N, CA, C and O atoms as CSV, one atom per row, in Angstrom:
chain,resi,resn,atom,element,x,y,z
A,1,MET,N,N,100.556,136.003,59.786
A,1,MET,CA,C,101.326,134.771,59.853
A,1,MET,C,C,102.546,134.918,58.934
A,1,MET,O,O,102.393,135.246,57.757
A,2,PRO,N,N,103.763,134.676,59.464
A,2,PRO,CA,C,104.952,134.863,58.639
A,2,PRO,C,C,105.050,133.821,57.529
A,2,PRO,O,O,104.704,132.653,57.704
A,3,GLU,N,N,105.530,134.288,56.390
A,3,GLU,CA,C,105.699,133.403,55.240
A,3,GLU,C,C,106.989,132.607,55.407
A,3,GLU,O,O,108.034,133.175,55.726
A,4,THR,N,N,106.920,131.300,55.192
A,4,THR,CA,C,108.124,130.479,55.272
A,4,THR,C,C,108.603,130.195,53.859
A,4,THR,O,O,107.820,129.821,52.986
A,5,ARG,N,N,109.883,130.376,53.651
A,5,ARG,CA,C,110.464,130.144,52.338
A,5,ARG,C,C,111.042,128.746,52.278
A,5,ARG,O,O,111.599,128.248,53.255
A,6,LYS,N,N,110.905,128.126,51.134
A,6,LYS,CA,C,111.487,126.816,50.909
A,6,LYS,C,C,112.925,127.014,50.444
A,6,LYS,O,O,113.208,127.889,49.625
A,7,MET,N,N,113.822,126.202,50.969
A,7,MET,CA,C,115.201,126.219,50.497
A,7,MET,C,C,115.383,125.005,49.590
A,7,MET,O,O,114.955,123.896,49.907
A,8,ILE,N,N,116.025,125.249,48.463
A,8,ILE,CA,C,116.216,124.214,47.453
A,8,ILE,C,C,117.709,123.955,47.279
A,8,ILE,O,O,118.498,124.897,47.197
A,9,CYS,N,N,118.099,122.686,47.223
A,9,CYS,CA,C,119.487,122.315,46.974
A,9,CYS,C,C,119.835,122.702,45.542
A,9,CYS,O,O,119.145,122.310,44.600
A,10,CYS,N,N,120.906,123.470,45.382
A,10,CYS,CA,C,121.282,123.909,44.028
A,10,CYS,C,C,121.889,122.765,43.217
A,10,CYS,O,O,121.958,122.852,41.991
A,11,LYS,N,N,122.326,121.704,43.876
A,11,LYS,CA,C,122.903,120.560,43.175
A,11,LYS,C,C,121.816,119.587,42.692
A,11,LYS,O,O,121.840,119.134,41.547
A,12,CYS,N,N,120.866,119.276,43.581
A,12,CYS,CA,C,119.860,118.246,43.292
A,12,CYS,C,C,118.491,118.809,42.940
A,12,CYS,O,O,117.630,118.089,42.434
A,13,ASN,N,N,118.287,120.101,43.208
A,13,ASN,CA,C,117.001,120.754,42.982
A,13,ASN,C,C,115.892,120.127,43.833
A,13,ASN,O,O,114.733,120.082,43.421
A,14,LYS,N,N,116.266,119.640,45.036
A,14,LYS,CA,C,115.309,119.060,45.973
A,14,LYS,C,C,115.124,120.042,47.133
A,14,LYS,O,O,116.036,120.794,47.475
A,15,GLU,N,N,113.936,120.023,47.728
A,15,GLU,CA,C,113.677,120.881,48.883
A,15,GLU,C,C,114.447,120.353,50.099
A,15,GLU,O,O,114.435,119.155,50.381
A,16,LEU,N,N,115.116,121.265,50.814
A,16,LEU,CA,C,115.840,120.872,52.019
A,16,LEU,C,C,114.843,120.516,53.109
A,16,LEU,O,O,113.783,121.133,53.215
A,17,GLU,N,N,115.183,119.522,53.918
A,17,GLU,CA,C,114.343,119.067,55.022
A,17,GLU,C,C,115.088,119.265,56.331
A,17,GLU,O,O,116.316,119.185,56.371
A,18,MET,N,N,114.349,119.523,57.396
A,18,MET,CA,C,114.965,119.639,58.718
A,18,MET,C,C,115.303,118.232,59.194
A,18,MET,O,O,114.414,117.426,59.472
A,19,ILE,N,N,116.603,117.947,59.284
A,19,ILE,CA,C,117.079,116.608,59.632
A,19,ILE,C,C,118.091,116.723,60.768
A,19,ILE,O,O,118.985,117.568,60.731
A,20,LYS,N,N,117.941,115.859,61.784
A,20,LYS,CA,C,118.902,115.826,62.885
A,20,LYS,C,C,120.252,115.403,62.320
A,20,LYS,O,O,120.376,114.351,61.693
A,21,THR,N,N,121.263,116.243,62.554
A,21,THR,CA,C,122.567,116.051,61.930
A,21,THR,C,C,123.667,116.088,62.976
A,21,THR,O,O,123.630,116.902,63.898
A,22,ASP,N,N,124.638,115.213,62.831
A,22,ASP,CA,C,125.791,115.141,63.728
A,22,ASP,C,C,126.882,116.059,63.199
A,22,ASP,O,O,127.268,115.969,62.034
A,23,PHE,N,N,127.380,116.945,64.063
A,23,PHE,CA,C,128.476,117.835,63.710
A,23,PHE,C,C,129.693,117.493,64.547
A,23,PHE,O,O,129.570,117.168,65.728
A,24,SER,N,N,130.844,117.564,63.948
A,24,SER,CA,C,132.103,117.397,64.663
A,24,SER,C,C,132.948,118.618,64.327
A,24,SER,O,O,133.209,118.896,63.157
A,25,TYR,N,N,133.377,119.350,65.359
A,25,TYR,CA,C,134.114,120.592,65.152
A,25,TYR,C,C,135.166,120.727,66.239
A,25,TYR,O,O,134.845,120.742,67.428
A,26,LEU,N,N,136.404,120.825,65.835
A,26,LEU,CA,C,137.530,120.963,66.767
A,26,LEU,C,C,137.524,119.878,67.837
A,26,LEU,O,O,137.818,120.140,69.003
A,27,GLY,N,N,137.185,118.657,67.426
A,27,GLY,CA,C,137.217,117.533,68.350
A,27,GLY,C,C,135.988,117.383,69.231
A,27,GLY,O,O,135.938,116.473,70.058
A,28,HIS,N,N,134.997,118.248,69.075
A,28,HIS,CA,C,133.749,118.159,69.838
A,28,HIS,C,C,132.622,117.788,68.888
A,28,HIS,O,O,132.594,118.235,67.742
A,29,SER,N,N,131.693,116.966,69.369
A,29,SER,CA,C,130.554,116.562,68.545
A,29,SER,C,C,129.259,117.007,69.193
A,29,SER,O,O,129.144,117.041,70.419
A,30,PHE,N,N,128.276,117.351,68.358
A,30,PHE,CA,C,126.943,117.670,68.845
A,30,PHE,C,C,125.941,117.415,67.730
A,30,PHE,O,O,126.295,117.397,66.551
A,31,PHE,N,N,124.687,117.218,68.116
A,31,PHE,CA,C,123.592,116.989,67.181
A,31,PHE,C,C,122.690,118.208,67.178
A,31,PHE,O,O,122.482,118.839,68.214
A,32,THR,N,N,122.157,118.535,66.021
A,32,THR,CA,C,121.142,119.570,65.918
A,32,THR,C,C,120.391,119.389,64.606
A,32,THR,O,O,120.921,118.801,63.663
A,33,GLU,N,N,119.167,119.888,64.540
A,33,GLU,CA,C,118.393,119.817,63.307
A,33,GLU,C,C,118.746,121.001,62.426
A,33,GLU,O,O,118.707,122.149,62.870
A,34,VAL,N,N,119.086,120.724,61.190
A,34,VAL,CA,C,119.419,121.759,60.219
A,34,VAL,C,C,118.785,121.411,58.877
A,34,VAL,O,O,118.474,120.248,58.621
A,35,PRO,N,N,118.591,122.406,58.022
A,35,PRO,CA,C,118.102,122.108,56.675
A,35,PRO,C,C,119.155,121.298,55.910
A,35,PRO,O,O,120.315,121.698,55.813
A,36,LYS,N,N,118.726,120.155,55.370
A,36,LYS,CA,C,119.658,119.239,54.711
A,36,LYS,C,C,118.982,118.638,53.488
A,36,LYS,O,O,117.787,118.342,53.511
A,37,CYS,N,N,119.752,118.459,52.421
A,37,CYS,CA,C,119.218,117.840,51.210
A,37,CYS,C,C,119.036,116.338,51.466
A,37,CYS,O,O,119.978,115.660,51.875
A,38,PRO,N,N,117.832,115.825,51.227
A,38,PRO,CA,C,117.598,114.397,51.456
A,38,PRO,C,C,118.289,113.510,50.425
A,38,PRO,O,O,118.412,112.303,50.634
A,39,GLU,N,N,118.740,114.089,49.319
A,39,GLU,CA,C,119.374,113.279,48.274
A,39,GLU,C,C,120.897,113.263,48.401
A,39,GLU,O,O,121.494,112.190,48.488
A,40,CYS,N,N,121.536,114.441,48.412
A,40,CYS,CA,C,123.012,114.470,48.412
A,40,CYS,C,C,123.598,114.713,49.803
A,40,CYS,O,O,124.795,114.512,50.010
A,41,GLY,N,N,122.760,115.149,50.771
A,41,GLY,CA,C,123.244,115.356,52.133
A,41,GLY,C,C,123.858,116.725,52.381
A,41,GLY,O,O,124.360,116.980,53.475
A,42,GLN,N,N,123.830,117.618,51.382
A,42,GLN,CA,C,124.360,118.976,51.563
A,42,GLN,C,C,123.598,119.658,52.691
A,42,GLN,O,O,122.370,119.581,52.748
A,43,VAL,N,N,124.327,120.331,53.597
A,43,VAL,CA,C,123.735,120.950,54.779
A,43,VAL,C,C,123.816,122.461,54.654
A,43,VAL,O,O,124.821,123.003,54.196
A,44,PHE,N,N,122.745,123.140,55.068
A,44,PHE,CA,C,122.754,124.591,55.187
A,44,PHE,C,C,122.950,124.908,56.665
A,44,PHE,O,O,122.154,124.489,57.505
A,45,ILE,N,N,124.014,125.653,56.982
A,45,ILE,CA,C,124.279,126.030,58.375
A,45,ILE,C,C,123.805,127.463,58.571
A,45,ILE,O,O,124.416,128.400,58.056
A,46,PRO,N,N,122.708,127.635,59.320
A,46,PRO,CA,C,122.184,128.974,59.555
A,46,PRO,C,C,123.162,129.824,60.379
A,46,PRO,O,O,123.964,129.296,61.149
A,47,GLU,N,N,123.082,131.120,60.205
A,47,GLU,CA,C,123.962,132.041,60.923
A,47,GLU,C,C,123.843,131.856,62.431
A,47,GLU,O,O,124.838,131.957,63.149
A,48,GLU,N,N,122.625,131.586,62.919
A,48,GLU,CA,C,122.432,131.404,64.364
A,48,GLU,C,C,123.270,130.243,64.887
A,48,GLU,O,O,123.814,130.321,65.989
A,49,LEU,N,N,123.378,129.176,64.115
A,49,LEU,CA,C,124.173,128.020,64.526
A,49,LEU,C,C,125.658,128.361,64.501
A,49,LEU,O,O,126.396,128.024,65.428
A,50,ALA,N,N,126.087,129.025,63.447
A,50,ALA,CA,C,127.506,129.374,63.323
A,50,ALA,C,C,127.934,130.341,64.425
A,50,ALA,O,O,129.024,130.204,64.980
A,51,ARG,N,N,127.100,131.298,64.738
A,51,ARG,CA,C,127.442,132.287,65.766
A,51,ARG,C,C,127.151,131.790,67.176
A,51,ARG,O,O,127.691,132.312,68.151
A,52,GLY,N,N,126.295,130.780,67.277
A,52,GLY,CA,C,125.892,130.270,68.583
A,52,GLY,C,C,126.670,129.044,68.993
A,52,GLY,O,O,127.699,129.148,69.660
A,53,ARG,N,N,126.189,127.894,68.602
A,53,ARG,CA,C,126.732,126.604,69.051
A,53,ARG,C,C,128.190,126.408,68.633
A,53,ARG,O,O,129.014,125.987,69.446
A,54,ILE,N,N,128.513,126.706,67.381
A,54,ILE,CA,C,129.881,126.513,66.903
A,54,ILE,C,C,130.821,127.492,67.604
A,54,ILE,O,O,131.953,127.141,67.938
A,55,SER,N,N,130.354,128.708,67.824
A,55,SER,CA,C,131.152,129.702,68.534
A,55,SER,C,C,131.430,129.252,69.973
A,55,SER,O,O,132.518,129.486,70.500
A,56,GLU,N,N,130.443,128.605,70.606
A,56,GLU,CA,C,130.627,128.079,71.969
A,56,GLU,C,C,131.762,127.061,72.000
A,56,GLU,O,O,132.587,127.082,72.913
A,57,VAL,N,N,131.812,126.175,71.013
A,57,VAL,CA,C,132.880,125.172,70.942
A,57,VAL,C,C,134.238,125.866,70.803
A,57,VAL,O,O,135.207,125.480,71.458
A,58,GLU,N,N,134.303,126.886,69.952
A,58,GLU,CA,C,135.561,127.627,69.793
A,58,GLU,C,C,136.008,128.253,71.105
A,58,GLU,O,O,137.189,128.199,71.446
A,59,MET,N,N,135.076,128.847,71.844
A,59,MET,CA,C,135.423,129.476,73.123
A,59,MET,C,C,135.895,128.443,74.139
A,59,MET,O,O,136.820,128.702,74.909
A,60,GLN,N,N,135.251,127.253,74.140
A,60,GLN,CA,C,135.682,126.197,75.058
A,60,GLN,C,C,137.094,125.759,74.740
A,60,GLN,O,O,137.882,125.493,75.648
A,61,MET,N,N,137.424,125.680,73.464
A,61,MET,CA,C,138.780,125.278,73.066
A,61,MET,C,C,139.803,126.340,73.440
A,61,MET,O,O,140.915,126.002,73.844
A,62,GLU,N,N,139.454,127.607,73.314
A,62,GLU,CA,C,140.357,128.692,73.669
A,62,GLU,C,C,140.622,128.739,75.173
A,62,GLU,O,O,141.706,129.133,75.604
A,63,ASP,N,N,139.625,128.335,75.973
A,63,ASP,CA,C,139.762,128.348,77.433
A,63,ASP,C,C,140.682,127.258,77.934
A,63,ASP,O,O,141.169,127.335,79.063
A,64,LYS,N,N,140.933,126.244,77.124
A,64,LYS,CA,C,141.780,125.117,77.553
A,64,LYS,C,C,143.228,125.389,77.339
A,64,LYS,O,O,144.067,124.543,77.647
């Protein structure tokens, strides 16, 4: 069974929680669950999201 690591907010020292979050990027909005600090709202954007969903928005904008 793979070990899951806890991510801790370096500002608040609270464990990040998976929270549905609204993103707005280049005029497009989408929701997705990401690790987020429940106290200050700092979001961790995983590489998969940056290379996947956000990259898709960039490509859509380039096609226009």
